Phi, psi and omega in degrees: 000141185303313183298324179295319178296315180294322178298318179294319180294331185282347186054034182293336180297335181295338178261003184071022183280122181295149177302320182297320181292321177295317181297325177294323177293320176298316180297320179294320178298314180298315182298320183288323183289313185275336172045052176084358178286174182286131178245110175267155179305322181292315178298320181296311181298320180295317182294314181295323179294336184268355180291152174275086192294317181293322176296319180295320178295318178298313181297319179296319179294322178295317177300322181282001176086020179285112184295325180296319179293318179296316179297322177295318179300313180298316183295321187273326190254349182298312180296321179295316180299321180290322175295318180292323180296322178298324179293316181297317183275351183057050179228178183289137177300135181085004179291156178301326179296315181293317179299319180296315179297313182294312185289336178293338181285336183298321180297321180288325179289319181290324182085132182258007181264218181285116183291343180283333180254337180062025189292346179250003181280137175296339180301339182290347176269357178269123185243007173083005180286332173244172173287159182297325178296315178298316179297319179295321179295321178298318179295317179302314179300318181293321178297321177296317178300317178299319182294320179294320179293322178297328181275356181232052183298336181286343184275152178280125181245145177273098186296325181295317179291326177298320179295321179294320180294318179295321178299318178298318180298319181288331180273358177085017179269161185288145171250153174286121180230160181304141182292143177280119181296342182265000189303312182298321178295315178300316181298317181294317178298321182292316180297318178296318181293318181294317178301315181295319182291320178297323180295334183275351184289151173298141182306326180287325177293320177298324179293320178301313182295319179298313180296323184280316185264319182282313181266352177055041177280154177282170179298320180296318179295320178294322177299320179293322179293321185258005180057047176234155173289150182304321180294325179291322177299318179299311182295321181290323176297318178297318178297316182295315180299318181294317178295321181294318177300312183298318179295317179296317179297318180298318180292322180291324180290326181279333183081189182238133179279155177300140182200145175054034179085355180265144179292151178282174177236131178291157179294159181259153174283170179297322178296319179291327176296321177300318176294324175304313182292324178296312181295319180297318182296329179284327187263341187283149179283349176241167184278098183288338176298331179270320181293322181234075182291154176293159184289326180247338182223080182292159181289175184280164172268161176270186181291348179288165179307132190259142173283000000 
């Protein structure tokens, strides 16, 4: 059954999230997306396959009051939120202003109402159509916009546009936010690290990635090309992606030594590395969430046959 497969992919069981509760979140996401439009089986399956299932499961568990899920969210996302807040505010990472903006969001995400229903948690607006990081950054940007507007009550505001921006933030769509002055440097470091990591791969592993991402072959087709069983192709792709992610993170954390007359680059923090992956995922011609999945929360699969 499709729901059972999606539930297993989401790793919702790690939070003790019941299948029925996760299915309700899926149904709510579908309802919000199609908004009364025609839903064909093919469109439904394509939409569900594109969801960020692990992120949706985590958010649903947080709404439901799962303390383990909430503690995991704080541990994994606090640094990212503070780095993203610094970008929004155009200030130094780790500054009191950035920390205040980021940390103020936790109360709204946690919810101050009934923890059993989560009816006041901002997580209830997350439907899994974007990654949780993208959605959180949109919410941060909207909170900053709201604060600026509150401090400029004398200015004429376009209420209709403000409503559309807030709607976008709640739906997980991107908002226009101040440009990160370090974006180009992060992107260049990421490209260099990814190229170096790809060059280190075993030729057979490189061929697996080429067939899957460049030629978009299915697991069965790759298995026939490489004389492997379909399940072995899936396991090997997962291993290669995991190794590739680890190598890229290690290189970004170490930085670059001076060479050929060019200055070196200092290593990046975990929060800065998270921003590198976010920027690269937006600009890359391939789905980096799938090519380089996170260690604890990998990105979603597309509608193609999944490993």
